[in-house]
C-alpha positions as CSV (number, residue, x, y, z in Angstrom):
1,M,-25.9,29.6,26.5
2,K,-24.3,26.5,26.2
3,R,-26.6,25.2,29.3
4,L,-29.7,25.7,26.4
5,L,-29.6,22.5,25.1
6,P,-29.5,20.3,27.9
7,L,-32.8,22.2,29.1
8,L,-34.4,21.3,26.2
9,S,-33.9,17.6,26.8
10,V,-36.5,18.2,29.2
11,A,-39.2,19.9,27.1
12,I,-38.6,16.3,25.1
13,L,-39.8,14.5,27.9
14,G,-42.9,16.5,29.1
15,C,-44.7,19.6,29.0
16,S,-45.6,22.4,31.6
17,E,-49.0,23.8,31.9
18,S,-47.6,26.5,33.9
19,S,-47.1,30.0,31.9
20,E,-44.7,32.6,32.5
21,S,-46.1,35.2,29.6
22,P,-48.0,38.3,31.0
23,Q,-51.5,38.6,30.9
24,N,-53.0,41.8,30.4
25,D,-56.3,43.3,31.0
26,A,-57.9,44.9,27.8
27,G,-59.3,48.0,29.9
28,V,-62.0,50.5,29.1
29,D,-62.8,50.9,25.2
30,L,-62.1,55.0,25.2
31,A,-61.7,54.3,21.6
32,E,-63.5,56.4,18.2
33,D,-62.7,54.9,14.9
34,V,-60.4,57.8,12.9
35,G,-59.0,58.4,9.9
36,S,-55.4,57.9,8.0
37,D,-54.0,58.1,4.6
38,L,-52.7,54.7,4.9
39,T,-53.1,53.1,1.5
40,T,-53.2,49.1,1.1
41,D,-54.6,46.9,-1.2
42,M,-54.6,44.1,1.3
43,A,-56.8,42.7,4.1
44,T,-58.8,44.8,6.3
45,E,-60.9,44.0,9.4
46,D,-64.0,43.8,7.3
47,M,-62.9,40.8,5.2
48,A,-63.6,37.6,6.6
49,P,-60.4,35.2,7.5
50,P,-59.9,33.2,4.7
51,G,-59.2,30.0,6.7
52,P,-57.0,28.9,8.8
53,Y,-53.8,30.5,9.0
54,V,-50.1,29.1,7.7
55,V,-47.6,30.5,9.5
56,E,-44.9,30.6,6.6
57,K,-41.4,30.7,6.5
58,S,-41.2,33.8,4.7
59,Q,-42.6,37.0,5.1
60,V,-44.6,39.0,2.7
61,V,-42.5,42.1,0.8
62,T,-43.3,45.4,3.1
63,S,-44.0,47.1,-0.2
64,E,-47.3,45.3,0.2
65,L,-48.1,46.7,3.7
66,G,-48.7,50.6,2.1
67,T,-47.4,53.8,2.6
68,R,-48.4,56.8,4.8
69,R,-47.7,60.3,4.3
70,G,-44.8,59.5,2.1
71,Y,-43.4,57.0,4.5
72,R,-43.2,53.1,3.5
73,V,-42.2,50.7,6.3
74,A,-38.7,49.2,5.5
75,R,-38.2,46.1,7.6
76,G,-35.6,45.0,9.2
77,I,-32.8,43.3,11.9
78,I,-31.0,45.2,14.5
79,H,-28.0,43.2,16.2
80,A,-26.7,40.4,13.4
81,H,-23.6,38.2,14.0
82,A,-21.9,36.4,11.1
83,V,-18.6,35.3,10.0
84,H,-17.3,37.8,11.6
85,S,-17.9,37.6,15.1
86,H,-15.9,34.9,17.2
87,D,-18.6,33.2,18.6
88,A,-20.6,32.4,15.7
89,C,-21.4,29.5,13.9
90,D,-21.2,27.4,16.1
91,G,-18.3,29.1,17.3
92,E,-16.5,28.0,13.9
93,P,-16.7,31.6,11.7
94,E,-13.3,30.9,9.8
95,V,-12.8,27.6,8.5
96,D,-8.5,27.4,8.2
97,G,-8.2,31.0,8.3
98,Q,-11.3,31.0,5.4
99,P,-14.8,32.4,6.3
100,N,-17.1,29.7,6.9
101,E,-18.9,30.1,3.9
102,P,-21.9,27.6,4.5
103,C,-22.6,29.4,7.7
104,L,-22.8,32.7,5.9
105,Q,-25.0,31.3,3.1
106,D,-27.2,30.1,5.8
107,F,-27.2,33.9,7.0
108,R,-27.9,35.0,3.5
109,D,-30.5,32.2,2.9
110,A,-32.4,34.0,5.7
111,I,-32.5,37.5,5.0
112,C,-33.3,36.4,1.6
113,I,-36.3,34.3,2.6
114,T,-37.8,36.7,5.5
115,K,-37.6,39.6,3.7
116,Q,-35.5,42.0,5.6
117,D,-34.9,45.3,3.8
118,F,-32.4,45.9,5.9
119,V,-29.5,44.3,8.3
120,F,-27.6,46.4,10.7
121,M,-24.8,44.0,11.5
122,T,-23.0,44.2,14.9
123,D,-20.2,41.5,14.9
124,H,-17.7,41.3,18.2
125,E,-14.4,43.4,17.6
126,E,-12.1,40.3,18.3
127,L,-12.8,39.9,14.6
128,A,-14.5,43.1,13.4
129,S,-12.0,45.2,14.1
130,E,-9.2,43.1,12.4
131,K,-10.9,43.1,9.1
132,D,-10.9,45.7,6.5
133,F,-13.8,47.9,6.2
134,D,-14.5,46.4,2.5
135,T,-14.1,42.7,4.3
136,L,-17.0,43.1,6.7
137,L,-19.4,44.3,3.6
138,M,-19.0,40.2,2.8
139,I,-19.9,41.0,-0.8
140,R,-20.6,37.4,-2.9
141,G,-21.9,36.5,-6.2
142,D,-24.1,39.5,-7.7
143,D,-24.1,41.7,-4.8
144,E,-23.7,45.4,-5.3
145,T,-21.9,47.6,-3.5
146,M,-23.8,51.0,-2.6
147,S,-21.6,54.4,-2.2
148,E,-22.4,57.6,-0.5
149,N,-19.7,60.8,-1.2
150,N,-17.7,58.3,-3.4
151,I,-17.2,55.9,0.0
152,V,-18.8,52.5,-0.2
153,I,-21.2,52.2,2.9
154,A,-23.2,49.0,2.2
155,N,-24.0,45.8,0.7
156,Q,-26.9,45.5,-1.9
157,M,-27.2,42.1,-1.8
158,A,-28.6,39.8,-4.6
159,C,-31.3,37.3,-3.6
160,D,-32.2,34.5,-6.0
161,D,-35.9,36.3,-6.7
162,G,-34.3,39.4,-7.1
163,F,-35.3,41.0,-3.6
164,R,-32.1,43.4,-2.8
165,P,-31.4,43.9,0.9
166,L,-29.2,46.5,2.2
167,L,-26.3,45.2,4.7
168,M,-24.6,47.8,7.2
169,P,-21.3,46.8,9.4
170,G,-21.4,47.7,12.4
171,G,-20.6,46.2,16.0
172,E,-21.7,44.7,19.4
173,F,-18.5,46.5,21.0
174,G,-18.5,48.7,24.8
175,T,-21.4,49.9,23.1
176,M,-23.4,49.3,19.4
177,P,-22.9,51.1,16.7
178,V,-24.7,50.1,13.5
179,G,-24.5,51.7,10.3
180,M,-20.9,52.4,10.5
181,T,-19.3,54.1,7.0
182,R,-15.8,53.0,7.9
183,H,-13.4,52.1,10.8
184,I,-11.9,54.7,13.2
185,D,-8.5,55.8,12.2
186,G,-5.7,54.0,13.5
187,T,-3.9,50.6,14.2
188,I,-5.7,47.9,14.8
189,A,-4.9,48.0,18.1
190,E,-5.8,51.6,18.5
191,R,-9.0,51.8,17.4
192,T,-9.5,48.0,19.1
193,A,-9.0,49.9,22.2
194,I,-11.2,52.7,21.7
195,Y,-14.6,49.7,20.3
196,E,-14.5,48.3,23.6
197,Q,-14.5,51.4,25.4
198,E,-18.2,52.3,27.2
199,T,-17.5,55.8,27.5
200,P,-18.9,59.4,25.4
201,E,-15.9,60.0,23.9
202,A,-15.9,56.8,22.2
203,V,-19.5,57.2,21.3
204,A,-18.5,60.3,20.1
205,A,-16.0,59.1,17.9
206,L,-18.1,56.3,16.3
207,K,-20.9,59.2,15.7
208,D,-17.9,60.7,13.4
209,V,-17.7,57.5,11.6
210,G,-21.5,57.7,10.5
211,A,-22.6,55.1,13.1
212,V,-26.2,55.5,15.0
213,V,-24.7,54.3,18.7
214,L,-27.0,52.1,20.7
215,Q,-26.3,49.8,23.6
216,A,-27.4,46.2,23.3
217,H,-28.4,44.4,26.8
218,A,-29.8,47.2,28.6
219,E,-31.3,44.9,30.9
220,S,-28.0,44.6,32.2
221,R,-26.3,48.0,32.4
222,S,-27.7,50.3,35.0
223,L,-29.7,53.5,34.5
224,D,-25.9,55.7,35.6
225,E,-24.6,53.4,33.0
226,L,-27.0,54.4,30.0
227,R,-27.7,58.0,31.3
228,D,-24.1,60.0,30.1
229,L,-23.0,58.0,27.2
230,N,-24.8,60.7,24.8
231,L,-26.3,57.3,22.7
232,D,-29.1,57.2,20.0
233,G,-30.7,54.9,22.0
234,F,-30.5,50.7,22.9
235,E,-32.6,47.7,23.3
236,V,-36.1,47.4,24.6
237,Y,-36.5,44.1,23.3
238,Q,-33.8,41.1,23.6
239,L,-34.1,37.5,22.2
240,H,-31.1,36.5,24.1
241,A,-32.2,37.3,27.3
242,N,-35.9,36.0,26.8
243,V,-33.4,32.3,26.7
244,D,-30.3,32.5,28.3
245,P,-31.2,31.1,32.0
246,T,-28.6,33.3,33.7
247,I,-29.9,36.3,32.3
248,R,-33.6,35.5,32.6
249,Q,-32.7,34.9,36.5
250,E,-30.6,37.8,37.4
251,F,-31.6,40.2,35.5
252,L,-35.5,39.9,34.3
253,G,-36.3,37.7,37.7
254,L,-37.6,34.7,35.6
255,S,-36.9,31.0,36.3
256,G,-34.3,30.4,34.2
257,A,-35.3,26.8,32.9
258,G,-39.0,27.5,33.2
259,W,-39.5,28.0,29.6
260,A,-37.7,24.9,27.9
261,E,-40.5,22.9,29.9
262,N,-43.6,24.9,27.3
263,A,-41.2,24.4,24.8
264,G,-42.1,20.8,24.4
265,P,-44.7,20.4,21.7
266,F,-42.6,22.5,19.9
267,I,-39.4,20.3,20.1
268,R,-41.6,17.2,19.7
269,R,-43.1,18.1,16.4
270,Q,-46.4,18.6,17.7
271,A,-46.6,22.6,16.5
272,T,-45.8,24.6,13.8
273,P,-42.1,25.2,15.0
274,D,-41.3,28.5,14.1
275,L,-44.1,29.1,17.0
276,V,-41.7,27.8,20.0
277,F,-40.6,31.5,20.5
278,L,-44.3,31.7,22.2
279,S,-42.4,29.6,24.5
280,F,-40.3,32.1,25.8
281,F,-41.6,35.4,24.7
282,S,-42.4,37.9,27.6
283,A,-41.5,41.7,27.5
284,N,-38.2,43.0,28.7
285,Q,-39.6,45.2,31.7
286,P,-36.2,46.2,33.2
287,S,-34.8,47.5,29.7
288,L,-38.8,48.8,28.9
289,S,-38.1,50.9,33.0
290,R,-34.8,52.1,32.1
291,F,-35.9,53.8,29.1
292,D,-38.6,54.9,30.6
293,T,-36.9,57.0,33.0
294,L,-34.5,58.6,30.9
295,V,-36.8,59.5,28.3
296,S,-38.9,60.9,31.0
297,E,-35.8,63.3,31.8
298,G,-36.0,64.5,28.9
299,Q,-33.4,62.2,26.3
300,K,-34.7,61.6,23.2
301,L,-33.8,57.6,22.4
302,V,-34.9,55.5,19.9
303,G,-36.1,51.7,21.4
304,T,-34.9,48.8,19.0
305,G,-35.7,45.1,19.5
306,G,-32.4,42.5,19.1
307,T,-32.5,39.5,17.7
308,D,-28.8,38.8,18.4
309,C,-28.6,35.5,16.1
310,H,-25.5,33.9,15.8
311,Q,-26.5,30.4,14.7
312,N,-24.5,29.3,17.8
313,V,-26.9,28.1,20.8
314,A,-29.1,25.3,19.8
315,N,-28.6,22.6,17.1
316,L,-31.7,20.9,17.7
317,D,-33.8,20.6,14.6
318,L,-37.2,21.0,15.0
319,G,-40.3,19.7,13.2
320,D,-39.3,20.9,10.1
321,G,-35.7,19.9,9.8
322,E,-34.5,22.9,10.6
323,R,-32.2,23.6,13.4
324,M,-34.0,25.7,16.3
325,D,-31.8,28.5,16.4
326,S,-31.5,28.9,12.5
327,Y,-30.7,32.4,11.4
328,R,-34.1,32.0,9.2
329,R,-36.0,31.0,12.0
330,M,-34.9,33.9,14.8
331,M,-35.0,36.6,11.8
332,R,-38.6,35.4,11.6
333,W,-39.7,35.9,15.1
334,F,-39.7,39.8,14.5
335,S,-38.2,42.8,13.3
336,N,-37.6,46.7,13.6
337,H,-39.7,48.3,10.9
338,L,-38.5,51.8,10.0
339,L,-40.5,54.3,8.0
340,V,-38.5,56.0,5.3
341,P,-39.4,57.4,2.0
342,E,-37.4,55.1,0.5
343,V,-34.9,52.2,1.6
344,T,-31.4,54.0,1.4
345,P,-28.4,53.7,4.1
346,T,-28.7,57.5,4.5
347,N,-32.6,56.9,5.0
348,L,-32.6,54.3,7.2
349,K,-29.8,55.9,9.8
350,E,-32.4,59.0,9.7
351,A,-35.4,57.0,10.7
352,L,-33.5,55.2,13.2
353,R,-31.6,58.3,15.1
354,D,-35.1,60.2,15.2
355,G,-37.3,57.2,16.6
356,R,-39.1,56.6,13.4
357,L,-39.3,52.9,14.3
358,Y,-41.9,50.2,15.7
359,I,-40.8,46.5,16.4
360,A,-43.5,44.1,15.0
361,F,-43.1,40.8,16.3
362,E,-44.4,38.9,13.4
363,V,-44.2,35.4,14.1
364,L,-47.8,36.2,15.6
365,G,-48.5,37.7,12.1
366,T,-47.6,40.9,10.1
367,P,-49.3,43.9,11.3
368,Q,-51.3,45.3,8.3
369,G,-52.3,49.0,8.6
370,F,-50.1,49.7,12.0
371,D,-50.2,53.4,12.3
372,Y,-49.7,55.6,15.6
373,R,-49.2,59.2,14.3
374,A,-49.8,63.1,16.0
375,E,-52.1,65.8,14.2
376,A,-51.8,69.8,15.9
377,A,-52.1,72.7,13.6
378,G,-52.8,70.8,10.1
379,E,-49.4,69.0,10.6
380,T,-48.9,65.1,11.2
381,A,-45.8,64.1,13.2
382,E,-44.8,60.6,12.8
383,I,-43.2,58.0,15.6
384,G,-40.5,60.0,17.5
385,G,-41.6,63.1,15.8
386,T,-42.6,66.0,18.3
387,V,-45.6,68.5,18.4
388,R,-46.7,71.5,20.9
389,L,-48.8,71.4,23.6
390,S,-50.2,75.0,22.8
391,D,-51.6,73.6,19.1
392,S,-54.2,71.5,21.1
393,P,-52.8,68.3,19.4
394,T,-54.4,64.4,19.0
395,L,-52.7,61.6,19.1
396,Y,-53.9,58.5,16.8
397,L,-53.1,54.5,17.0
398,D,-55.2,52.8,14.4
399,K,-56.0,49.0,14.9
400,P,-54.1,46.9,12.7
401,T,-54.9,43.5,11.2
402,V,-53.5,39.8,10.0
403,H,-52.0,40.6,7.0
404,A,-53.8,38.6,4.3
405,Y,-56.1,37.0,7.1
406,G,-58.3,40.1,8.6
407,A,-59.1,41.0,12.4
408,V,-58.3,39.0,15.4
409,P,-58.7,40.1,18.7
410,T,-56.5,43.2,19.7
411,T,-56.1,45.9,22.4
412,Q,-54.5,49.8,21.7
413,K,-52.8,51.5,23.8
414,I,-51.0,54.8,24.7
415,L,-48.9,54.9,27.3
416,K,-47.5,58.5,28.6
417,I,-44.0,57.7,30.1
418,E,-43.1,59.2,33.3
419,A,-40.0,57.9,35.6
420,T,-41.6,55.3,37.8
421,G,-42.9,53.8,34.5
422,A,-45.3,54.3,32.0
423,V,-49.0,55.3,32.5
424,V,-51.9,54.0,30.2
425,V,-53.7,57.2,29.4
426,A,-56.1,55.3,26.3
427,T,-57.0,51.6,25.4
428,G,-59.3,49.6,23.5
429,E,-60.2,47.2,21.1
430,D,-60.6,49.6,18.2
431,A,-58.8,52.7,17.1
432,L,-57.8,55.4,19.7
433,E,-57.7,59.0,19.6
434,F,-56.5,60.6,22.6
435,R,-56.1,64.3,23.2
436,P,-53.1,65.2,25.4
437,S,-53.5,67.7,28.6
438,E,-50.0,67.4,29.6
439,T,-46.2,67.4,27.9
440,G,-44.7,64.5,27.6
441,A,-43.8,61.5,25.8
442,Y,-46.2,59.1,24.9
443,R,-45.8,55.3,23.2
444,A,-47.8,53.0,22.0
445,V,-48.7,49.2,21.9
446,V,-51.1,46.8,20.4
447,E,-51.5,43.6,22.0
448,I,-52.8,40.5,20.6
449,Q,-55.0,37.3,21.4
450,P,-53.4,35.1,18.6
451,T,-56.6,33.2,17.9
452,H,-56.1,32.3,14.1
453,L,-52.6,30.5,15.3
454,T,-54.9,28.0,16.7
455,D,-54.7,25.2,13.8
456,A,-50.8,26.0,13.6
457,L,-50.4,25.3,17.4
458,G,-51.7,21.8,17.6
459,P,-53.9,19.8,20.5
460,D,-50.9,20.2,23.1
461,A,-50.1,24.0,22.7
462,Q,-53.4,25.8,22.5
463,E,-52.9,27.0,25.8
464,F,-50.2,30.0,23.6
465,A,-53.5,30.9,21.7
466,E,-55.4,32.1,25.0
467,R,-52.5,34.0,25.7
468,T,-51.9,38.0,25.5
469,Y,-48.9,39.3,23.8
470,E,-47.5,42.3,22.8
471,W,-47.4,42.2,19.2
472,V,-46.2,45.9,18.5
473,W,-44.4,48.4,20.2
474,A,-44.2,51.6,18.9
475,N,-41.2,54.8,19.7
476,P,-42.9,57.6,21.4
477,I,-44.0,60.4,20.4
478,Y,-43.0,64.0,22.0
479,V,-45.6,67.2,23.1
480,E,-43.7,69.8,24.5
């Protein structure tokens, strides 16, 4: 990542007209409008847009995104590093042996501003393994601890405006356990040795301390490495992989430096700085392919989006006076949306294990009214759930709008997961209704053409409003 700043100097001098972001065909409209009990008071596609769309530094609180069948949305970050990772905070997570408090405050402010309901921490074992578990909670000020069975497991942070996000310890170790309730027993050296392993035995030990065990950077892992670990899931999108020149070339098959030229308008202060994400955003196809293959083999996995924020990559101020890689900016770009009855550590981890999750790239707008579900025999299965083919199930994918704005061009897709890759089985510009005739796993994607961002992109970055991007990526529903 040290190579990033030299690459960005190219962007300051000039901007390429080339594009690496994949274009997608809209396909044939097979859809019908379908009903849902999703409740909300916000804008719908029938409402006229209120005017030019403004990319805010903050985000809407998820309580405004409605409920569906007793579930609400909980927005969160899965994969984040702060003062207990050796490489965070520009390589100085500690100063004179004490936490780098200004950097930690940046981290806390980012969580509060972007309205994350939860953050699953993933600090590296070099520091995290040495710290007492209570220290990993990073309690400050008016924060309150949350306990289960008389064991403190989470920090209910106190934001200045009264917002109360949950912060839970975990690690980017050999694997990526999140939501740990304590350290593994043993000395620091003994637990560190286990944390560093990528083995089924280490995964089992981490599950014994309450963790949901994921894997980071699936793009750099082989199928054989992932297949036998008994993971709960892994990252199907990884931000670090999108920008690191080496990873882009070696594992994603992309130009290592190409995106930096596309970032020119954002760095030269000609476009809304947070939209710099569009200059490098592309699907992590190798990770998606590994996910599809393992799911097709019968594994039930959750796919997550990894922010991997460290605030250590590009200390280059953009037009808003904020560094390009600030915690706030990276948390603003996308997040994981879990469906939970209420926001508690247990509910969040249960939803994560069950795959009740969709990734929302909210820099393109917060999706309002997104709902993917199956109905069979009078029952509803949520994302991650299972229905029986013998019950003649129907899959429903509603058309979302941009929160507080309205309808923009989107394409809804339902894909059947196959060993050789996902196959589109239904697509259209409106809500979808699909009746599967085969068993298997079916995931959903909403693609967007962000015409509402035209003004925010300015005159030199209009090409980004004309492209098509994945906006929402939903975990599978299983038909057995």
